[in-house]
C-alpha positions in Angstrom: -10.6 33.6 10.2 -9.3 36.5 8.2 -11.4 38.9 10.4 -9.9 37.4 13.5 -6.4 37.6 12.2 -6.8 41.2 11.1 -8.2 42.2 14.4 -5.5 40.4 16.4 -2.9 42.0 14.1 -4.4 45.5 14.9 -4.4 44.7 18.6 -0.8 43.5 18.6 0.6 46.1 16.2 -1.0 49.5 16.8 -0.4 51.7 19.8 -3.9 51.9 21.2 -5.4 51.9 24.7 -6.2 48.7 26.6 -9.9 49.6 26.4 -9.7 49.7 22.6 -7.8 46.5 22.5 -10.4 44.8 24.8 -13.2 46.1 22.6 -11.6 44.8 19.4 -10.9 41.4 21.0 -14.5 41.1 22.3 -15.7 42.0 18.8 -13.5 39.3 17.3 -14.9 36.8 19.8 -18.5 37.7 19.1 -17.8 37.6 15.3 -16.3 34.1 15.7 -19.4 32.8 17.5 -21.7 34.3 14.9 -19.6 32.7 12.2 -20.1 29.3 13.8 -23.9 29.8 13.6 -23.6 31.0 10.0 -21.4 28.0 9.1 -23.8 25.5 10.6 -26.8 27.2 8.9 -25.0 27.2 5.5 -24.1 23.5 5.9 -27.8 22.7 6.7 -29.1 24.7 3.7 -26.6 23.1 1.3 -27.4 19.6 2.7 -31.1 20.3 1.9 -30.3 21.4 -1.6 -28.2 18.3 -2.2 -31.0 16.1 -0.9 -33.5 17.8 -3.2 -31.2 17.4 -6.2 -30.6 13.7 -5.4 -34.4 13.1 -5.0 -35.1 14.8 -8.3 -32.5 12.6 -10.0 -34.0 9.5 -8.4 -31.0 8.7 -6.2 -31.0 7.7 -2.6 -30.3 9.8 0.3 -26.8 10.1 1.7 -25.8 10.8 5.2 -24.2 14.1 6.2 -20.5 14.2 6.9 -19.8 17.0 9.3 -16.1 16.5 9.9 -15.0 19.7 8.0 -17.8 21.8 9.5 -17.0 20.5 13.0 -13.3 21.2 12.5 -13.9 24.7 11.4 -16.4 25.3 14.2 -13.9 24.0 16.7 -11.2 26.3 15.3 -13.5 29.3 15.4 -14.6 28.4 19.0 -11.0 28.2 20.1 -10.3 31.6 18.5 -13.3 33.1 20.2 -12.2 31.7 23.6 -8.8 33.1 23.0 -10.2 36.5 22.1 -12.4 36.6 25.2 -9.7 35.5 27.6 -7.2 38.1 26.3 -9.8 40.8 26.3 -9.7 40.9 30.1 -6.0 41.9 30.2 -4.7 42.7 26.8 -1.6 44.4 28.1 -0.5 41.1 29.6 -0.5 39.4 26.2 0.3 42.2 23.8 3.2 44.5 24.2 3.6 47.3 21.7 7.0 48.8 21.8 6.8 52.6 22.1 8.9 54.4 19.5 12.3 55.3 20.8 12.6 59.0 21.7 15.5 60.9 20.3 17.7 62.4 23.0 19.1 65.9 22.3 
């Protein structure tokens, strides 16, 4: 989420070309999709570790609760969709005010 916020800040704040803005937004979208995969994988690995610990202690299995992971994945997906949509026309969504020129 910090990566997305930083990239969106750069796109909105710096005076760069629309092509550079589009590339940054596509990178943000791809990064969000990859983070979804990494988050699901991390949750799976940690669930397996917890199951091993519980079996070692002689305790029963517990069901997985994926509310938090699902919520974060949904947020990352919405951010990715937003990045991809705005990458097609970044000048429509982001307007960087050009510095005022001094008149002689």
